[in-house]
Biotite code that builds the C-alpha atoms (Angstrom):
import biotite.structure as struc

atoms = struc.array([
    struc.Atom([18.823, -10.050, 1.469], chain_id="A", res_id=1, res_name="UNK", atom_name="CA", element="C"),
    struc.Atom([16.037, -11.226, 2.835], chain_id="A", res_id=2, res_name="UNK", atom_name="CA", element="C"),
    struc.Atom([18.306, -12.590, 5.413], chain_id="A", res_id=3, res_name="UNK", atom_name="CA", element="C"),
    struc.Atom([20.148, -9.194, 6.584], chain_id="A", res_id=4, res_name="UNK", atom_name="CA", element="C"),
    struc.Atom([17.080, -7.642, 5.800], chain_id="A", res_id=5, res_name="UNK", atom_name="CA", element="C"),
    struc.Atom([14.687, -9.922, 9.006], chain_id="A", res_id=6, res_name="UNK", atom_name="CA", element="C"),
    struc.Atom([18.655, -9.513, 11.140], chain_id="A", res_id=7, res_name="UNK", atom_name="CA", element="C"),
    struc.Atom([18.278, -6.155, 11.362], chain_id="A", res_id=8, res_name="UNK", atom_name="CA", element="C"),
    struc.Atom([14.907, -6.129, 11.210], chain_id="A", res_id=9, res_name="UNK", atom_name="CA", element="C"),
    struc.Atom([15.979, -8.815, 14.996], chain_id="A", res_id=10, res_name="UNK", atom_name="CA", element="C"),
    struc.Atom([18.572, -6.400, 16.449], chain_id="A", res_id=11, res_name="UNK", atom_name="CA", element="C"),
    struc.Atom([16.278, -3.308, 16.020], chain_id="A", res_id=12, res_name="UNK", atom_name="CA", element="C"),
    struc.Atom([13.454, -5.100, 17.768], chain_id="A", res_id=13, res_name="UNK", atom_name="CA", element="C"),
    struc.Atom([16.122, -6.205, 20.729], chain_id="A", res_id=14, res_name="UNK", atom_name="CA", element="C"),
    struc.Atom([17.197, -3.042, 21.067], chain_id="A", res_id=15, res_name="UNK", atom_name="CA", element="C"),
    struc.Atom([13.747, -1.802, 21.846], chain_id="A", res_id=16, res_name="UNK", atom_name="CA", element="C"),
    struc.Atom([13.287, -4.572, 23.434], chain_id="A", res_id=17, res_name="UNK", atom_name="CA", element="C"),
    struc.Atom([16.481, -3.109, 25.807], chain_id="A", res_id=18, res_name="UNK", atom_name="CA", element="C"),
    struc.Atom([15.685, 0.272, 25.463], chain_id="A", res_id=19, res_name="UNK", atom_name="CA", element="C"),
    struc.Atom([12.175, 0.098, 26.934], chain_id="A", res_id=20, res_name="UNK", atom_name="CA", element="C"),
    struc.Atom([13.340, -2.769, 29.131], chain_id="A", res_id=21, res_name="UNK", atom_name="CA", element="C"),
    struc.Atom([15.452, 0.426, 30.776], chain_id="A", res_id=22, res_name="UNK", atom_name="CA", element="C"),
    struc.Atom([13.598, 3.190, 31.496], chain_id="A", res_id=23, res_name="UNK", atom_name="CA", element="C"),
    struc.Atom([10.615, 0.582, 33.910], chain_id="A", res_id=24, res_name="UNK", atom_name="CA", element="C"),
    struc.Atom([13.277, -1.428, 35.359], chain_id="A", res_id=25, res_name="UNK", atom_name="CA", element="C"),
])
């Protein structure tokens, strides 16, 4: 349960990084 939740958090965090990265790029 916790592993799945943390995995989703990491994925969403990476998506935000790539999203903001594409904006400031």
